[in-house]
N, C-alpha and C positions, 0 to 999 in steps of 0.2 A: 437150475440156478446158473446163471452166467458167471464164469470165473474171469475176473479182470486182473488176476495175478499171474498172467503169463507174459513172457518176455522173449523176444527173438534175439539170439545171440549167434555170433560167428565163432565156432569153436575150431579155430585153426591149429595146425601142428604148432608145437612149442616154438620153434625158431621163426615162425612167420607171424607178422602182425597186420591187421587190417589196413592201416595206412599204407604200408608198403605195397600190398596187393592192389588197392585202388589206384595208387600212384602208377604202378606198372600198367594197369588197364588204360589209364589216361595217356600215359607215355606212349604205349603201343598204337595208340590211335591219334597221335599228334595233338593231344589236347592237354598237355601238361599245364598245371597252374602253379606258378611260383609263389613263394611265401608272401611276397608284396602284394600280388593279385588276391590271394586268399584273405589276408588281413583287410585289405581295402573292401572287398565284397562283404565280409563279416561286419566291418564298421558301419557300412551303408545298409545293413540288414538284408543283403541279397543272398541268393543261394550260391554256395560254392560248388565247384565241379565235384569235389570230394562228397559233399552231401547229396548231390544229385545221383551220383553213382551208388552210394549206400542206399538211398531210398529206392532206387531201381531194383537192387538186390532184394530188399525187403519186400517190395511189391511182386517181385517174381516168386519169391518163396511162399508168400501168403496167397498167391494167385488172385490178387486184388484187381488186376487189370490184364486184359487179354494181351498177349505178347505183341500182336501188331499194333495195338494202340500205345504200348510201352515204347516201342520203336519210334513212333511219331512224337511222343512226349519227349523222349531223350533227344531226338534231333532238334526239336524246338528249344529245349532248355539248355542244351550244350552248344547251340547254334552250329550244328554240323548236318551232314547229309544223312538220309535214312540208311544208306549203305554202312556208314561208319557206326551209326547207332545200332544196326543189326550186329555188326562185329562186336561191339561193346556188350550187347546182350549175350552173345556166345561165350565171350571171356567170362562174364559174371557167372553163367551156368556152369562153366568149367572150374573156375578158380574160387568161387564163394558158395554157391548153392550146395555143393557136397558137404560143406562144413557148417551150413546154417541149420539151427535147430530151435524149437520152441521149448522153453523150460518153465516150470512152475516156480514162482517167486513167493515165498512164504509171506503172509500177510502179518501185520503187527500183532494181531490176535492169535497167531498161532505160536 
């Protein structure tokens, strides 16, 4: 039986929140996204850089995509070089993956 009641979470230390970590990764790689750009992209239904980084972390954790392919996808979606995309992957591995885990979410019947 397949269990669809599993969810991936980032269980960061108490004083750290996911937006801060993702913003730091973007900033470290010269890809900051200010609030105006973020809102503009959301309004147009476009992917924000924040969401791209979050989704890359989830893909790494779940091993959905080979790392080499993920580097290519990040470079394309973030409109940056493969070298910068590789640095982002390394930061994700260091700052997010150790705190990523899959948990069981009780269904409404439980």
